[in-house]
C-alpha positions in Angstrom: 46.8 1.8 -15.7 49.3 4.7 -16.1 51.6 4.6 -19.0 55.2 5.5 -17.8 58.4 6.5 -19.9 59.8 2.9 -19.5 56.7 1.8 -21.3 57.1 4.3 -24.0 60.7 3.2 -24.7 59.7 -0.9 -24.6 56.9 -0.1 -27.1 59.5 1.6 -29.5 61.8 -1.0 -29.2 58.9 -3.3 -30.0 58.3 -1.3 -33.2 61.7 -1.1 -34.2 62.0 -5.0 -34.0 58.9 -5.6 -36.0 59.9 -3.2 -38.8 63.3 -4.7 -39.0 61.6 -7.9 -40.1 60.8 -6.2 -43.7 62.7 -3.1 -43.9 66.5 -3.1 -44.4 68.4 -0.4 -42.9 66.9 3.2 -42.5 67.2 3.3 -38.7 67.3 6.9 -38.6 64.2 7.4 -40.6 62.3 5.0 -38.4 63.7 6.7 -35.3 62.1 10.0 -36.8 59.0 8.6 -37.6 58.7 7.5 -33.8 59.3 10.8 -32.6 56.7 12.2 -34.9 54.1 9.4 -33.8 54.8 10.2 -30.4 54.8 14.0 -30.6 51.8 13.6 -33.1 53.3 15.3 -35.9 53.3 14.8 -39.7 56.5 13.6 -41.7 57.6 14.2 -45.4 59.6 11.6 -46.9 61.6 12.7 -50.1 63.9 10.4 -51.9 64.6 8.9 -55.6 62.1 6.1 -56.9 62.9 2.7 -55.6 64.0 3.6 -52.2 61.3 2.0 -50.2 59.3 5.1 -49.2 55.8 3.8 -49.7 57.0 0.1 -48.2 58.5 1.7 -45.2 55.1 3.9 -44.4 52.9 0.7 -44.9 55.3 -1.3 -42.7 54.9 1.6 -40.0 51.3 1.4 -40.4 51.3 -2.4 -40.1 53.0 -2.1 -36.8 50.7 0.3 -35.3 47.5 -1.4 -36.1 45.9 2.1 -37.1 43.1 2.4 -39.6 45.4 3.3 -42.6 44.4 5.1 -45.7 46.3 5.8 -49.0 46.1 8.3 -51.5 48.0 8.2 -54.9 48.3 12.0 -55.8 48.1 12.5 -59.3 47.9 15.7 -61.7 44.4 15.2 -62.1 43.3 14.4 -58.4 41.0 17.0 -57.2 40.2 17.9 -53.3 36.9 16.1 -53.4 39.0 13.0 -54.3 40.8 13.3 -50.9 38.1 14.7 -48.4 35.1 13.3 -49.9 31.6 14.9 -50.8 28.1 15.3 -50.0 25.8 13.5 -52.4 22.3 13.8 -52.8 20.2 10.5 -52.3 17.1 10.4 -54.2 15.7 7.7 -51.9 15.9 9.9 -48.9 15.9 13.1 -50.5 18.7 14.1 -48.3 22.3 15.0 -48.9 24.7 11.9 -47.7 28.3 12.3 -47.0 30.8 10.2 -48.9 33.9 10.4 -47.2 37.1 10.4 -48.6 40.4 8.4 -47.8 41.4 11.3 -45.4 39.1 10.0 -43.0 41.8 7.6 -41.2 44.2 7.4 -38.6 47.6 7.3 -40.8 47.1 8.5 -44.1 49.9 7.6 -46.8 50.0 10.6 -49.2 52.0 9.0 -52.0 54.0 11.3 -54.4 52.3 14.4 -52.8 54.2 16.7 -55.0 52.6 14.8 -58.6 49.7 17.1 -58.0 49.0 20.8 -58.2 49.1 23.1 -55.4 45.3 23.5 -55.1 44.6 20.0 -54.3 47.6 19.7 -52.0 45.8 22.3 -50.1 43.1 20.0 -49.4 45.0 18.7 -46.4 46.0 22.0 -44.8 42.9 22.2 -42.3 43.4 18.3 -41.7 47.1 18.5 -41.1 46.7 21.5 -38.4 43.6 21.3 -37.0 42.8 17.5 -37.6 39.3 18.2 -39.0 37.8 18.5 -42.6 35.0 21.0 -43.4 32.6 20.2 -46.2 29.8 22.2 -47.4 30.2 24.4 -44.2 29.9 21.5 -41.8 33.1 20.2 -39.9 34.0 16.6 -39.3 36.8 15.8 -36.7 39.7 13.3 -37.5 41.3 11.2 -35.0 43.4 13.1 -32.2 46.7 11.0 -33.4 46.0 11.3 -37.4 49.1 11.5 -38.9 50.2 12.1 -42.5 53.2 10.3 -43.9 53.9 11.8 -47.2 56.3 10.7 -49.9 57.7 13.0 -52.7 60.3 12.9 -55.4 63.2 15.5 -55.5 62.1 18.5 -57.1 64.5 17.9 -59.9 62.6 15.0 -61.2 60.0 15.3 -64.0 56.3 16.0 -63.5 56.5 17.5 -59.9 55.1 20.6 -58.3 56.6 22.3 -55.3 54.5 22.1 -52.2 53.2 25.5 -51.0 55.1 26.9 -48.1 52.0 26.7 -45.8 51.9 23.1 -46.6 55.4 22.5 -46.0 55.4 24.3 -42.7 53.0 21.6 -41.1 55.4 19.0 -41.5 57.2 18.2 -38.3 60.2 16.5 -40.3 61.4 16.6 -43.7 63.5 13.4 -44.0 65.8 12.5 -47.1 65.9 8.9 -48.2 69.4 8.2 -49.6 70.3 5.1 -51.6 71.4 2.1 -49.7 74.9 1.2 -48.8 76.5 -1.9 -50.9 75.9 -4.2 -47.8 72.3 -3.0 -47.4 71.6 -3.1 -51.0 72.8 -6.6 -51.3 70.7 -7.6 -48.3 67.6 -6.0 -50.2 68.0 -8.0 -53.0 68.5 -11.2 -51.1 65.3 -10.8 -49.1 63.1 -9.3 -51.9 64.8 -10.8 -55.1 63.5 -14.2 -54.7 59.8 -12.9 -54.3 57.3 -12.5 -57.3 54.9 -9.5 -57.1 54.8 -6.5 -54.9 56.0 -7.1 -51.4 53.6 -6.5 -48.6 54.4 -6.3 -44.9 52.4 -9.2 -43.8 54.5 -11.3 -46.1 57.6 -10.9 -43.6 55.5 -11.4 -40.4 55.1 -7.7 -39.6 52.3 -7.5 -37.2 50.5 -5.0 -35.0 52.2 -4.4 -31.8 50.0 -1.7 -30.4 46.7 0.2 -30.7 45.0 3.7 -30.8 44.3 3.8 -27.2 48.1 3.0 -26.1 49.2 5.5 -28.7 47.0 8.2 -27.1 48.7 7.2 -23.5 52.0 7.4 -24.9 51.4 10.9 -26.5 50.4 12.0 -22.9 53.4 10.4 -21.1 55.5 12.2 -23.4 53.9 15.7 -22.4 55.2 14.8 -18.8 58.8 15.3 -20.1 60.4 18.6 -18.6 61.4 21.2 -21.0 63.5 23.5 -19.1 63.3 27.3 -19.7 67.0 27.1 -20.5 66.1 24.7 -23.2 63.2 26.7 -24.5 65.1 29.7 -24.9 67.6 27.8 -26.6 65.5 26.5 -29.2 63.9 30.0 -29.6 67.2 31.4 -30.2 68.1 28.7 -32.9 64.8 29.2 -34.9 65.1 33.3 -34.8 69.0 32.7 -35.8 67.5 31.4 -39.2 65.5 34.5 -39.8 68.8 36.6 -39.0 71.0 34.8 -41.2 72.3 36.8 -44.5 72.3 33.4 -46.5 68.8 32.7 -46.0 65.9 34.6 -47.8 63.4 33.1 -45.6 63.6 31.8 -42.0 61.7 29.3 -39.7 58.3 30.1 -38.3 57.2 29.9 -34.6 55.3 27.0 -35.5 58.9 25.5 -36.1 60.0 26.1 -32.6 56.8 25.0 -31.3 57.0 21.3 -33.2 60.7 21.3 -32.2 60.0 21.4 -28.6 57.4 18.6 -29.1 59.6 16.7 -30.9 62.4 17.0 -28.3 60.1 15.9 -25.7 59.2 12.8 -27.7 62.9 12.0 -28.4 63.7 12.1 -24.5 60.5 10.0 -23.8 61.7 7.3 -26.3 65.1 7.2 -24.6 63.2 6.9 -21.2 64.4 10.1 -20.0 61.8 12.5 -18.2 64.0 15.8 -19.2 65.2 17.3 -22.3 68.7 17.8 -23.2 70.0 20.4 -25.8 71.7 17.4 -27.6 68.0 16.4 -28.4 67.4 19.9 -30.1 70.7 19.5 -32.0 69.7 16.0 -33.3 66.5 17.2 -34.6 67.4 20.8 -35.9 68.0 19.5 -39.6 64.9 17.5 -39.9 62.8 20.1 -38.4 64.3 23.2 -40.3 65.4 22.2 -43.9 61.9 22.2 -45.7 61.3 25.6 -43.9 64.3 27.5 -45.0 64.9 29.3 -48.4 68.4 30.1 -49.5 69.3 33.8 -50.4 70.0 34.1 -54.2 73.7 34.9 -53.5 73.9 31.5 -51.4 72.0 29.6 -54.1 74.8 31.0 -56.7 77.4 29.9 -54.5 76.0 26.4 -54.3 75.5 26.4 -50.6 73.3 23.5 -49.0 70.6 23.9 -46.4 71.6 21.4 -44.2 75.2 22.9 -43.9 73.7 26.2 -43.1 71.6 24.4 -40.4 74.8 22.7 -39.1 76.4 26.0 -39.0 73.7 27.9 -37.0 73.8 25.1 -34.7 77.0 25.5 -33.8 77.0 29.2 -33.5 73.9 28.9 -31.3 74.9 29.1 -27.7 73.4 25.9 -25.8 72.7 25.8 -22.1 75.1 23.6 -20.2 
């Protein structure tokens, strides 16, 4: 049975409703997670400790019903702890692959910036090509393999900056703020009477889809029309980041490709079979903020990446 865009919209509504059983607020973050899921991208969540980044990822995995893996990144973590290794079996006199936690469908890379860049780089091939190479042998990962990584702000103690090649592989970087007063009161009401760490199942969060359906949803999103005028608009916007005097480093061509895929997914989740320039505008900050580097002058002046992206969006002519 063919999955239609109406089916995509209905499934997204089911996922939102299921996550709302446990997660208070964070509607925009959940929306971006859905877009990344449909466009088969990876997401980086940044926020101070205690803002439910890990719990959000756990609830998302629970609703999708995917094979879930988690890696707690620490300073002494090694690449083999992520990928696995070939161990010699003395009974069979052969090497046997011991798979690491990366062999899953949805990987939670918790506090990814607490491990050195050498270990972070173990994710590069998996995130770009959805495969892992061990001792010269290639092992495939699922087509919809997705990384949801969390990190603490760079100002925190004991963190390492992510390499540029690593950052560029994330579709979105989402900033998780502190909740509003009303949301925080709701959080205390919901979680304050429980002892021990919360689990999604404790709140009735259940599986609403499966891997086959998600593959069909991704295929349906690819049928969304992306007009040539919108493609040219995306390219103009990305190229503008490289020409800005306030930016020392602009976005890569990969950013333009991922932005186009995300815009298609956003349209599909809305039940539309065509992309609007507004889709691109709505996603620009999340797609670009981690790919741009302020110039020394802009940094001294206290400029913010998000403000510059907003300025570039306003200055770049959009199709009517």
